[in-house]
N, C-alpha and C positions, 0 to 999 in steps of 0.2 A: 426505535432508536433514531436519534437525530443525526444531523450532519456532523462529521468529524473532519478536521483538517488532515491532510495526508502530505507527506514529504518523503524525499528519498534520502537514504543514508547508505554509506558503504557497508558491505558485509563485515561483521566483526571477526570472521575467521580468515577469509581469503584476502580481504581488503581490495578486491578488484571489481566485483559486481555491485550495482546499486540495488537496494531493497526498498519497497514501498512501506513506510512506517505510518501507523495510525495513531499510536499513543506513545508517550514519552517512555513508559516502562517496558515497551516491547523490545525484545532482543533482536537486533538486525542480523539475519542469517539468510543467505541466498539459497535458491532451490538446489543448486549443485552441491553446496556444502551440506545442506540438510539431507540430501539423498545419500551422501557418503556416510553420514551418521547412522541412518536407518538401515543400511544394507549389511546387517549382521545376521548370522544364522539364528533361527529360533528353534528351540529344542522341544517345547511343549506342542503336542500334536493338535490340540484344540486351537491354540493361537496360531500355529503354523498354517492351518487351513484358513483361518479368518484373515490373516495378513497376506495370503497368497493371491492377491489381486494384481491386476495389470500395473506396471510401473508408471504408465501414463496417468493413471488416476492419482498416484502419489505426487506426480509432478504438477498436476492441476490443483490439488487441494492441500493447503498448508494444515488444515484441520486433520486430515488423514495422516500426514507426516507427524504431527505433534502427538497423536494418539499412539502411533507405533513407537515413537521416540520415548514416550512415557512408559510403555510396556518394557522396552529394552532397558530403561534406566532403573525402574522400580521392580520389575519382575511380575507385576500383576496389574489388572485393571478392574475398575468397579463395574457392576452390572450395567449401569447407565452409560458408561463409556463404551462398553461392548455393543450395546443396543444402538447408540448413535453412530458408531463407526460403521456398523452393518447398514444402517439406514442411508447414510451419506454415500457410502460406496455403491449401494444399489441405485441411488438417484443419479450418480455420475456415470455409472455403467450404462444405464438405459434412460437417457434424458427424454422427458415427455414434452411434447409441444402443447402448451396450454393456450387455449383460445379464450379470450375474454367474452363476456356475454354480448358485448357490442359487435364483435367480429362474427359471432354465430348468426345474429339476426340482421347483419348488414346487407343491404341490397346493393347490387352493382350500380355504379353511377351511370346515368345516361350519357351518351356521347353528345358533345357540344354541337349545336347546329351552326352551319355556315351562314353568315349574314348575306342577305340578298343585295344585289347591286342595283 
């Protein structure tokens, strides 16, 4: 995916907070308004357990918020949506520190020698 221009736009609901927008068709909604929308009770036990993750993860990821919002709106999710939700939630809950191949084989730099007078 290439570079995309980003700009800020006021939230369409509260008209107070600015939201970072990537595409023209994107609906501008701030995190606070989005969290208000998805904080509804879930009755299905399977989905209740799946969506029972830490609120901080929802605040960090607009993807997780959109999946939960789609469930609340339509009442169901596809298998692929469920799979990706679980994958992203697990990655955000336990972030890994990935070292590149260069960092693994990198030798410490020798200290600079002082010039003689």
